[in-house]
Phi, psi and omega in degrees: 000131181287151175245172178302323181293337178276350187277131176259131173251125184216172177297140175288134179245156180307325181290349175280346188307316180304319179286321178296317179297322178297320177293321175301314181298322176301315180295322178295312181298320181286337180074016182243008184239344186197162172268354181292157180265343179206160177289140181286165171284159183307311184301319179291316180296316180301317180291327184279336183251084188264006179254206179300141179221119186230154171234155175247128181236105176270026184168231181260351180248149175289125181259346180185168179212158176222145180207152176246141180226141176294137178239353181204147175271355179292158176053043177060032176073021182277354177278122183234146169260125180253126181248141177218120178230140176242143178292140178296333180280354184303132182243029179287130180247139178282000000 
């Protein structure tokens, strides 16, 4: 079982999308992560999340992700929505 110390946090890459999308779908099904009815396609998600995008890997699979998205053009675009989702199967232990 992986621990927090074993977890690598790195930039999200396009090839991570299948695992990130699976975590999105879990949140959509549970109804506790988004108001959306389905997980978006990569191109739409990529365009909407224009800030920092990270994944957590406590092994070979993505266990969670975080991303920032612009929510307002006010104040030079500094208003961000920060999203953080963890896979329900995640076995990271503190």
